[in-house]
C-alpha positions, 0 to 999 in steps of 0.5 A: 319333384316328379309325380310317382305311383310307387314311392313318396318323395320329400325334401327337408333340411338338406335331406332327400327322403324316398319312401317305398310305397307298395304296402299292399305288396310288402313293397316288393320291387316291381319294374315300376318301383325300381325305375321310379326309385332310381329316377328319384334318387338321381333327381335328388342327387342333381338337386343342389339343395340336397346333401344326402339321401335316405331310402325307407319302407315302413315299420313293418317292412323295408322291402320283402323282395322282388315282385315274384308274380312279375317274373314267375313265367319269364324265360332266361331271355325275357329276364336278360332283355328286361334286365330289371335287376340292373336298375339297382346299379344306378345307385352306384352312380349317385354321388351323394351318400345314400342311407337305407333306413330299415325296419321289419323284413328286408329280404331278397331284392330288398336286402340287395337294395339296402346293401347297395346303399352307403350305410344302413340304420336299422330298427330292432325289428329289422331282419335281413335275408336272401331267400331266393333259394326257396324259389329255385334261383339265387340273388341277382342284384348283388346279394352274393357279392356284397354280403360276401364282402361284409360277412365272409364266405361261410355265413354268406353261403348259409344265407344264400344256400339255406335261407339263413336270416340275420337279426338287427343285432346280428347285422350290427355285430357283423358290420352289416349295419351302422346302428340299431335303434328302437322301431319308433326312432329308426327313421329319425335316426337315419334322417339325423345321420343324413342331416349331419353328413349333408352339413359337411363340405359337399366336395369332401363328402363326394370324394370320400364316398368315391374313395371308399367305394374304390376299395371294392369296385375293382372286384365287385364289377366282375363279381356282379357280372358273374352273379347276374349271368347265373341268375338269368340262366336259372330262369331257363330251369324247370325248378325256377318255374316250380319254385315261383309257382309254389310261392304264388300258390302258397305250397311247398315246391317239388324240386326236379333238379332240371 
């Protein structure tokens, strides 16, 4: 396995485990972490000894969002050319099941990462949200589309437009996560689920995953493209610059509507 600077990777009992490892930044998804994560998942997907994958953070935070300092001064063209958010699209190319093990904060790009996985095991402390509106932008890596498909229009609108967050129990009741367990057991539970799946017929698992995804893909592709265009456009606005500057400076933003 390659050496990485922002993630930790291990393999045990047919399961590949990838830990996000930027604790000093609450596992914020910068370009390096996003690239290394996807590279690791694709490498594990190609490993014949691995039957399922788990992505996790730590007990306090799965991932608190994208790295705002990395994008605060970017223009719409900069964002389009960097196209960092498209890194998460690579999860859809992984043929083996990917399970997110979520504890603590799971926000913004972190929530979109979890939503991109095939299943989610959450600890009782997990909290899901899309707070991009506080920065003068919207979710750009699938949040508007995947949440709407699970939660419906009304609740997704509240999460995207008004920073509504979901507790672990709410997420379970609404079908966003598979199960909720105590904090000390969330990773063990996710690994156990992954081991059970990895022990099943590999081709049947692969084809089953593809079949379920096909139920969503035909409309999801167009929706993701629309979301991404809007996300990149917002980097041409003064409000985006103000929102991200206010976040970095830890103050309340002053919106201008331009």
